[in-house]
C-alpha positions in Angstrom: 29.1 31.6 -21.8 25.4 31.1 -22.6 25.6 27.4 -21.6 27.2 28.3 -18.3 24.4 30.8 -17.5 21.8 28.2 -18.3 23.5 25.8 -15.9 23.5 28.5 -13.3 19.8 29.1 -13.8 19.2 25.5 -13.0 21.4 25.9 -9.9 19.6 29.0 -8.8 16.2 27.3 -9.0 17.3 23.9 -7.7 20.6 24.0 -5.8 21.1 20.2 -6.0 23.3 18.8 -8.8 20.4 16.6 -9.9 18.5 19.5 -11.6 21.6 20.5 -13.5 22.1 17.1 -14.8 18.5 16.8 -15.7 18.8 19.9 -17.8 21.5 18.1 -19.8 19.5 14.8 -20.0 16.4 16.5 -21.5 18.5 17.4 -24.5 19.5 13.8 -25.3 16.4 11.8 -24.2 13.7 11.4 -26.7 11.2 9.7 -24.5 10.5 11.4 -21.1 10.2 9.1 -18.1 7.6 9.9 -15.4 10.2 9.4 -12.6 13.9 9.8 -13.3 16.7 8.5 -11.1 20.3 9.4 -12.0 23.2 7.1 -11.4 25.7 10.0 -11.2 24.0 12.3 -8.7 25.5 12.1 -5.2 22.3 12.2 -3.1 19.5 9.7 -3.3 17.2 11.9 -5.4 14.4 11.2 -7.8 12.7 13.6 -10.2 9.0 13.5 -10.8 8.4 15.0 -14.2 5.3 16.7 -15.6 4.4 13.4 -17.3 4.1 11.6 -14.0 2.0 14.4 -12.5 -0.6 13.9 -15.3 -1.3 10.4 -13.9 -3.1 12.1 -11.0 -5.4 14.5 -12.6 -6.5 16.0 -9.3 -5.4 18.5 -8.3 -2.7 19.8 -5.9 0.8 18.9 -4.6 -0.6 16.8 -1.8 -2.4 14.6 -4.3 0.6 14.3 -6.7 2.3 11.4 -5.0 -0.1 8.5 -5.4 2.1 6.8 -7.9 5.4 7.6 -6.3 7.1 4.8 -4.3 9.1 7.2 -2.1 6.0 9.0 -0.6 3.1 7.5 1.4 -0.2 9.4 1.1 -2.8 9.1 3.9 -5.9 11.0 5.0 -5.2 13.2 8.1 -8.7 12.9 9.6 -12.3 11.8 8.8 -13.7 15.3 8.1 -11.5 17.6 6.1 -10.4 15.3 3.2 -6.9 16.6 3.7 -4.2 14.3 2.4 -1.0 13.9 4.5 2.3 12.7 3.1 5.0 10.7 4.9 8.5 9.8 3.9 10.6 7.2 5.7 7.6 6.7 7.9 7.7 10.2 9.3 5.1 12.9 8.7 5.6 16.0 6.5 6.9 18.3 9.4 10.1 16.3 9.3 10.6 17.1 5.6 12.1 20.2 4.3 9.4 21.3 1.7 10.6 24.0 -0.6 9.3 25.8 -3.7 12.2 26.6 -6.1 14.5 26.1 -3.0 12.7 28.6 -0.8 11.0 27.0 2.3 7.3 27.0 1.6 5.3 24.5 3.8 6.3 25.2 7.4 4.9 26.5 10.6 1.3 27.6 10.3 0.9 26.0 6.8 1.9 22.4 7.9 -1.6 20.9 8.0 -2.9 22.2 4.7 0.0 23.9 2.8 0.5 21.1 0.3 -3.0 21.6 -1.0 -2.2 25.3 -1.8 0.0 24.5 -4.8 -2.1 23.4 -7.8 -0.7 20.5 -9.8 -0.9 22.3 -13.2 1.6 24.9 -11.9 4.3 22.3 -11.3 7.1 21.7 -13.8 8.8 19.0 -11.7 9.3 17.7 -8.2 12.6 16.6 -6.7 12.5 14.2 -3.8 15.7 13.6 -1.8 15.7 10.9 0.9 17.6 11.3 4.1 19.5 14.4 5.3 19.1 17.2 2.8 21.5 20.0 1.8 22.7 22.4 4.5 22.1 25.2 1.9 18.4 25.1 2.5 18.5 25.1 6.3 18.8 22.9 9.4 15.2 21.6 9.8 15.3 18.7 7.4 15.3 15.3 9.1 13.8 12.7 6.8 14.3 14.4 3.5 13.5 17.2 1.1 10.8 17.8 -1.4 11.5 20.7 -3.8 8.9 21.9 -6.3 9.9 23.6 -9.6 7.2 25.8 -11.1 6.7 26.5 -14.9 9.1 29.1 -16.2 7.8 32.2 -18.0 10.5 32.1 -20.7 9.8 28.5 -21.7 6.0 28.2 -21.0 3.3 28.2 -23.7 1.1 31.2 -24.3 -2.1 29.6 -22.9 -3.2 26.5 -21.0 -6.6 25.5 -19.7 -7.5 22.6 -17.5 -11.1 21.8 -16.5 -12.0 19.1 -13.9 -15.1 17.6 -12.3 -15.7 14.6 -10.1 -18.6 12.6 -8.6 -17.8 13.9 -5.2 -19.0 17.3 -6.5 -15.5 18.8 -6.8 -15.0 21.2 -9.7 -11.8 22.9 -10.7 -10.5 25.4 -13.3 -6.9 26.2 -14.1 -5.8 28.8 -16.6 -2.2 29.9 -17.5 -1.4 33.0 -19.4 2.1 33.6 -20.6 3.6 36.5 -22.5 7.1 37.4 -23.8 7.5 41.0 -22.9 10.9 41.2 -24.7 13.8 39.0 -25.7 14.9 39.1 -22.0 11.6 39.5 -20.0 8.6 37.2 -19.8 5.6 36.9 -17.4 3.1 34.3 -16.4 -0.3 34.6 -14.8 -1.7 31.4 -13.2 -5.3 31.4 -12.0 -6.7 28.5 -10.1 -10.2 28.0 -8.6 -11.9 25.0 -7.1 -15.1 24.3 -5.2 -17.1 21.5 -3.7 -20.8 22.4 -3.5 -22.7 19.2 -2.5 -23.0 17.5 0.8 -21.8 13.9 0.8 -22.4 11.3 3.5 -21.7 8.0 1.9 -21.4 6.1 5.3 -24.5 7.6 6.8 -23.0 8.6 10.0 -24.5 12.1 9.8 -21.2 13.8 9.0 -19.8 15.1 5.7 -17.2 12.8 4.2 -15.6 15.8 2.4 -15.8 19.5 3.3 -17.7 22.1 1.4 -15.3 24.7 0.2 -13.8 27.0 -2.4 -10.4 28.3 -3.2 -9.0 31.0 -5.4 -5.3 31.0 -6.0 -3.4 33.5 -8.2 0.3 33.6 -9.1 2.0 36.3 -11.2 5.7 35.7 -11.9 8.3 37.5 -14.0 11.5 36.1 -15.4 14.6 38.0 -16.7 17.4 36.4 -18.5 20.4 38.2 -20.1 23.1 35.8 -21.4 25.4 38.7 -22.3 25.5 40.2 -18.8 25.2 36.9 -16.9 22.1 38.0 -15.0 19.0 36.0 -14.3 16.1 36.9 -12.0 12.6 35.9 -10.9 9.9 37.9 -9.2 6.7 36.2 -7.8 3.5 37.6 -6.4 0.9 35.3 -5.1 -2.5 35.5 -3.3 -4.6 32.5 -2.0 -7.9 32.3 -0.2 -9.2 28.9 0.9 -12.4 28.2 2.8 -13.6 24.9 4.1 -16.8 23.9 6.0 -17.3 20.4 7.4 -19.1 18.7 10.3 -22.6 17.3 10.6 -24.7 17.3 7.5 -27.4 19.5 9.1 -24.8 22.1 10.4 -25.6 25.7 9.3 -22.6 28.0 10.0 -24.8 31.1 10.3 -27.2 29.4 12.7 -25.1 26.8 14.7 -21.6 28.2 15.1 -20.7 28.3 18.8 -23.8 26.3 19.8 -24.4 22.6 20.5 -27.2 22.4 18.0 -25.0 20.6 15.5 -21.3 20.0 15.4 -19.5 22.0 12.6 -16.2 23.4 11.6 -14.8 26.1 9.4 -11.2 26.6 8.3 -10.6 29.9 6.5 -7.1 30.6 5.2 -5.7 33.7 3.5 -2.1 33.8 2.3 0.0 36.4 0.5 3.6 35.7 -0.9 6.3 37.7 -2.5 9.6 36.2 -3.5 12.6 37.4 -5.6 15.7 35.7 -6.9 18.7 37.2 -8.7 21.8 35.4 -9.9 25.0 36.4 -11.6 27.6 34.4 -13.4 31.0 36.0 -13.5 32.0 36.7 -17.1 35.7 35.8 -16.8 35.1 32.9 -14.4 32.1 30.9 -15.7 32.5 28.4 -12.9 31.8 31.1 -10.3 28.4 32.5 -9.5 26.4 34.3 -6.8 22.7 34.2 -6.0 20.4 36.1 -3.7 17.0 34.7 -2.6 14.4 36.6 -0.6 10.8 35.7 0.3 8.0 37.2 2.5 4.7 35.5 3.2 1.7 36.2 5.4 -0.4 33.2 6.4 -3.6 33.7 8.3 -6.0 30.9 9.4 -9.2 31.5 11.4 -10.8 28.2 12.3 -13.0 26.4 14.8 -13.8 22.7 15.4 -17.1 22.4 17.2 -16.4 24.5 20.4 -12.7 24.5 19.9 -11.3 27.7 18.5 -7.9 27.8 16.7 -6.5 30.9 15.1 -3.0 31.4 13.8 -1.2 34.1 11.8 2.4 33.8 10.7 4.4 36.5 9.0 7.7 35.2 7.7 10.8 36.6 6.0 13.6 34.4 4.5 16.8 35.6 2.9 19.6 33.4 1.5 22.9 34.6 -0.1 24.7 31.8 -2.0 28.2 31.9 -3.6 29.6 29.0 -5.8 33.1 28.5 -7.0 35.8 25.8 -7.4 39.0 24.9 -5.7 41.8 24.5 -8.3 39.6 22.6 -10.8 36.0 21.6 -11.4 36.5 18.3 -9.6 36.5 20.3 -6.4 33.5 22.7 -6.0 32.1 24.5 -3.0 29.0 26.5 -2.1 28.9 28.9 0.8 26.6 31.6 2.1 24.5 33.2 4.8 20.8 33.0 5.5 18.3 34.7 7.8 14.8 33.7 8.9 12.2 35.6 10.8 8.8 34.2 12.0 6.2 36.1 13.9 3.4 33.9 15.2 0.1 35.1 16.6 -1.5 31.8 17.8 -4.6 31.3 20.0 -5.9 27.9 21.2 -9.3 28.8 22.6 -8.5 31.6 25.0 -4.8 30.7 25.5 -2.2 32.9 23.7 0.8 31.1 22.3 2.2 34.0 20.3 6.0 34.2 19.8 8.7 35.5 17.5 11.4 33.2 16.2 14.5 34.3 14.3 17.8 32.8 13.3 20.9 33.7 11.4 23.2 31.0 9.9 26.2 30.4 7.7 26.9 27.3 5.6 29.7 25.7 3.6 29.3 22.7 1.3 32.2 21.0 -0.4 31.6 18.7 -3.4 34.1 16.3 -4.9 33.3 14.5 -8.1 36.0 12.5 -10.0 33.6 12.6 -13.1 33.7 8.8 -13.1 32.6 6.6 -10.3 32.8 8.5 -7.0 31.5 11.7 -5.5 30.7 13.2 -2.1 29.1 16.2 -0.6 30.3 17.3 2.8 28.4 20.2 4.3 28.0 21.9 7.6 26.3 25.0 8.9 26.3 27.0 12.2 23.1 28.8 13.3 22.2 31.1 16.2 18.5 31.0 17.0 16.8 33.2 19.6 15.1 30.1 21.2 17.2 27.2 20.1 20.6 28.8 20.8 23.8 28.2 18.9 24.2 24.8 17.2 26.0 23.0 14.4 24.4 20.9 11.6 26.6 18.4 9.7 25.5 16.6 6.6 27.2 14.0 4.3 26.3 12.3 1.0 28.4 9.8 -0.9 28.0 8.0 -4.2 30.1 5.1 -5.6 29.5 3.2 -8.9 31.2 -0.2 -8.4 30.3 -1.3 -12.0 28.3 -0.2 -15.0 24.7 0.9 -14.3 25.1 0.2 -10.5 25.3 2.8 -7.8 25.7 2.7 -4.0 24.8 5.7 -1.9 25.3 6.6 1.8 24.1 9.6 3.7 24.2 10.9 7.3 23.1 14.1 8.9 21.6 15.9 11.8 18.4 17.9 11.9 16.9 20.3 14.5 13.5 21.9 14.5 10.8 23.5 16.6 7.6 21.4 16.7 4.5 23.6 16.1 2.4 21.1 18.1 -1.0 22.7 17.4 -0.6 23.7 13.8 0.9 20.2 12.9 -1.9 18.3 14.8 -5.0 20.3 13.9 -7.0 17.1 13.3 -7.0 16.5 17.0 -9.2 19.6 17.5 -12.0 17.5 15.8 -12.4 15.5 19.0 -13.3 15.9 22.7 -9.8 15.3 23.8 -8.2 17.7 26.3 -4.8 19.1 25.3 -2.1 18.8 28.0 1.5 19.9 27.8 3.4 18.0 30.5 6.7 19.9 30.3 7.3 23.5 31.0 11.1 24.1 30.9 11.5 24.3 27.1 11.5 27.5 25.0 8.5 26.7 22.8 5.2 25.6 24.4 7.4 24.5 27.3 9.0 21.9 25.1 12.6 21.5 23.9 13.6 21.4 20.2 13.4 18.1 18.3 16.8 16.8 17.4 17.4 13.7 15.2 20.2 11.9 13.3 19.4 10.2 10.0 21.5 7.5 8.4 20.9 5.8 5.1 22.3 3.5 2.5 20.9 2.6 -0.9 21.7 0.5 -4.0 20.3 0.6 -7.5 21.1 -1.4 -10.6 19.9 -1.2 -14.2 19.9 -4.4 -16.3 18.3 -6.3 -19.2 15.8 -9.0 -18.4 14.4 -11.1 -21.3 15.8 -8.5 -23.6 13.8 -5.7 -21.8 14.9 -2.8 -19.7 14.6 -3.4 -15.9 16.0 -1.9 -12.7 15.9 -2.9 -9.1 17.2 -1.5 -5.8 16.7 -1.0 -2.1 17.3 1.6 0.5 17.4 1.5 4.2 17.2 4.5 6.5 17.2 4.9 10.3 16.2 8.0 12.2 17.3 8.3 15.8 15.6 11.0 17.8 17.7 12.6 20.6 14.6 14.5 21.5 11.1 14.5 20.1 8.0 16.4 20.9 5.9 13.3 21.6 2.2 13.4 20.6 0.7 10.8 23.0 -2.6 9.3 22.0 -2.0 6.0 23.8 -2.8 7.2 27.4 -6.5 8.0 27.3 -9.1 8.5 24.5 -10.1 11.8 26.3 -6.6 13.3 26.3 -3.8 14.1 24.0 -0.5 14.6 25.8 2.5 16.6 24.6 5.9 16.1 26.2 9.6 15.8 25.6 10.8 12.3 24.7 11.2 10.2 27.9 12.8 7.1 26.5 13.8 6.2 22.9 12.1 7.0 19.6 13.3 5.8 16.2 12.1 5.1 12.7 13.5 2.3 10.5 12.5 2.3 6.8 13.3 -0.4 4.2 12.2 0.0 0.6 12.7 -2.5 -2.2 11.9 -1.6 -5.8 11.6 -3.5 -9.1 10.7 -1.8 -12.3 10.3 -3.6 -15.7 9.3 -2.9 -19.3 6.9 -5.9 -19.8 6.4 -5.1 -23.5 7.1 -2.0 -25.6 5.5 1.0 -23.9 4.0 -1.1 -21.1 5.9 -0.4 -17.9 5.6 -2.0 -14.4 6.6 -0.2 -11.3 6.6 -2.0 -7.9 7.8 -1.1 -4.4 7.5 -2.9 -1.0 8.1 -0.8 2.1 8.7 -2.0 5.7 8.5 0.4 8.6 9.6 -0.2 12.2 8.7 3.0 14.0 8.6 2.9 17.8 8.3 5.4 20.6 8.3 5.1 24.3 5.0 6.5 25.6 3.9 6.8 29.2 2.0 3.5 28.9 4.9 1.7 27.3 6.5 1.2 23.9 4.2 1.2 20.9 4.4 1.4 17.1 3.7 4.9 15.9 -0.2 5.2 15.6 -1.7 5.3 12.1 1.5 4.1 10.3 1.3 0.8 8.5 4.2 -1.6 9.0 4.0 -3.0 5.6 3.0 -1.2 2.3 3.1 -2.2 -1.3 2.7 -0.2 -4.5 2.2 -1.4 -8.0 1.8 0.8 -11.1 1.1 -0.1 -14.7 1.4 2.5 -17.4 0.8 2.0 -21.2 0.8 4.5 -24.0 0.2 3.9 -27.7 2.7 5.1 -30.3 2.0 8.8 -31.2 0.3 9.0 -34.6 -0.2 12.4 -36.0 -0.2 13.9 -32.5 -2.9 11.4 -31.4 -2.3 8.9 -28.6 -4.0 6.8 -25.9 -2.5 6.7 -22.4 -3.6 4.2 -19.7 -2.5 4.1 -16.0 -3.4 1.8 -13.1 -2.2 2.0 -9.5 -2.6 -0.5 -6.7 -1.8 0.6 -3.1 -1.9 -1.9 -0.3 -1.5 -0.9 3.4 -1.0 -3.4 6.2 -2.5 -3.1 9.6 -1.9 0.0 11.6 -1.6 0.7 15.3 -4.6 2.7 16.4 -4.9 5.2 19.3 -5.9 3.8 22.7 -9.7 3.7 23.1 -10.3 0.6 25.3 -11.6 2.6 28.2 -14.5 4.0 26.1 -17.9 2.2 26.0 -17.7 -0.7 23.6 -19.6 1.2 20.9 -17.0 3.9 20.9 -13.9 1.8 20.7 -11.4 1.1 17.9 -9.6 -2.2 17.8 -5.9 -2.1 18.7 -5.0 -2.4 15.0 -6.8 -1.5 11.8 -7.5 -4.1 9.1 -5.3 -4.1 6.0 -6.8 -2.7 2.8 -6.1 -1.9 -0.8 -7.0 1.1 -3.0 -7.0 1.0 -6.8 -6.9 4.0 -9.0 -7.0 4.2 -12.8 -7.0 6.8 -15.6 -7.4 6.9 -19.3 -6.3 9.8 -21.4 -7.1 10.5 -25.1 -4.8 12.9 -26.9 -6.6 14.3 -29.9 -3.9 16.7 -31.0 -0.9 18.5 -29.7 -3.2 21.1 -28.2 -6.2 19.1 -26.9 -6.8 16.1 -24.7 -9.4 14.6 -22.4 -9.1 12.2 -19.5 -11.4 10.1 -17.3 -10.5 8.2 -14.2 -11.4 6.7 -10.9 -10.0 6.6 -7.4 -10.6 3.9 -4.9 -12.5 2.0 -7.6 -12.7 -1.1 -5.2 -14.9 1.2 -3.0 -13.1 0.4 0.3 -14.2 2.6 3.2 -13.2 2.8 6.8 -15.9 0.8 8.7 -16.1 3.3 11.6 -14.8 6.7 10.8 -16.0 8.8 13.8 -16.3 7.7 17.4 -19.3 9.1 19.3 -20.9 10.5 16.1 -24.3 10.3 17.6 -23.2 12.6 20.5 -20.5 14.9 19.0 -20.3 17.2 22.1 -20.0 14.2 24.4 -16.7 12.8 26.0 -16.1 10.1 23.4 -16.3 12.1 20.2 -13.2 11.7 18.0 -13.0 12.3 14.2 -9.2 12.4 14.1 -8.6 8.7 13.5 -8.5 8.0 9.7 -6.6 5.0 8.6 -8.4 4.5 5.3 -10.6 6.3 2.8 -13.9 7.7 4.1 -15.8 8.6 0.9 -15.4 5.4 -1.1 -15.1 5.3 -4.9 -14.9 8.5 -6.9 -14.8 9.1 -10.6 -13.7 12.2 -12.5 -13.3 13.6 -16.0 -11.5 16.6 -17.4 -9.9 18.3 -20.4 -6.7 20.1 -21.2 -6.4 22.7 -24.0 -3.2 24.5 -25.1 -2.2 27.4 -27.4 1.4 26.9 -28.4 
């Protein structure tokens, strides 16, 4: 009975079968891997463990994927220092991003939401490529990223992380954990970061990174009763984040709303409450029911020069899930109902784009697993949305093991979403471009919903090479858009156009991986990625701007044998990006033009950790240690209120090399 409830806890927190299997794997594996890939899970899912997250000491979820071959990390613009992630060549709005399987980064939080989850809070991250599960909703197109937070009943009493870097960023994380009884436990996570110095390494008169500060507090409670079959979580969270960027001489109290100096402030306040309760039926341990509810209020007040952008989103999400079997445990199903409500108050300068979205949906997902070499997940959902109407979402995942340590997977599915064109493209406000929406017949901003089909196939194989462990594989995914909200930067450098797809738009993604244990405890991870992403714009067909066609990742990790709780850990990562299509600027004066394509470049990161005991360790590291910088980061920097100003085109690092140090202290 207790084992069944533990399995259900894993299900409640992470509905995919992968997390359940990982719960069992942890019991038998002595040495934890940084990235785990199962050969018996149906979907193409990888698990990033806490060990992998320690390779990137700084500092939030957006910065946790530098060593992961499935995710590409880029800067979104030349001012805010915000990192944007992509999967299968598509930006994060096409991902379903969840926190313990409750949608978290969506709508108003798309631009900066990944930076609002501190890395030390994370227990693991699950990455699923292709169409995700229908249980979590209909919006996923290129995949799903689910974050699992540390659990109060299993966390240590106290944790401290202190961090500082040469770009004047300082961070403090503290975790307090207390067992209230044998069934109740609570955790208090407190995070703070600040950047206090002005940095202009390329001498263009603009800050390379924003000044800012953030306070982030999470209080969570966990209840677990193996006798009754009940488990529950309650979370309360408050976050306040402030950023200031722009010209070095900009003074927000003096220059806001004037043309003295160009500046920007982005102030965000967020409050979240979520609850989960689950029950495993005593006489039917294969049967369970779970109920998830979440409310959040997200308010952002911001301006970019003379552009004003304010958005507030109040959201409610509710999901009722029932799990059982059909005849035997080879045939399982999950079914349920969910409801979403989003109230937007959105203002672009003086234009009011406020609206209310709501939807109710039902889903059913059937899983077959012969417990040997074949499994499939066939799911579908029906939803009724006040703007998108009534629609059906089908999803399919299949796995086949043709021989030992080899696995073939296939997936297909449909996704549908509303593009929040301003919230998702806020970097464009840091320019002199005029915003024009060319269509008016759609239900949101005059545009129709985005609809896409995603298809994928993958193969992985473990083997021995020169008597050492190795694995290799590939995956290929294609995303076909039936309709897309096109963001057109190819027409004019003074305009950004939004319109419904006029021709075709697709994304092809090919990834090839090879991983090898060179010597004992020295592991090599490599991945090559090829992207063919094209859209028909008004001026013709172009590659998607700011997306490299070729990318390569290499990672070396080495750790010494643990000796009386003492250890050295070394990590080196090499990221190479090929040339990228840049937005059209040829009609500008020559001094304010970008070439058609960016140069290729490489970024190298490294980190050394010294573990002094089971409770204390220190780390030092460097990012972009080759000191590569984008040659021209801002067009028209000498006249930021002129017609050619554009700080939205960032294809490479702006700041250059950065070094950091920190410590971790635990009370167990």
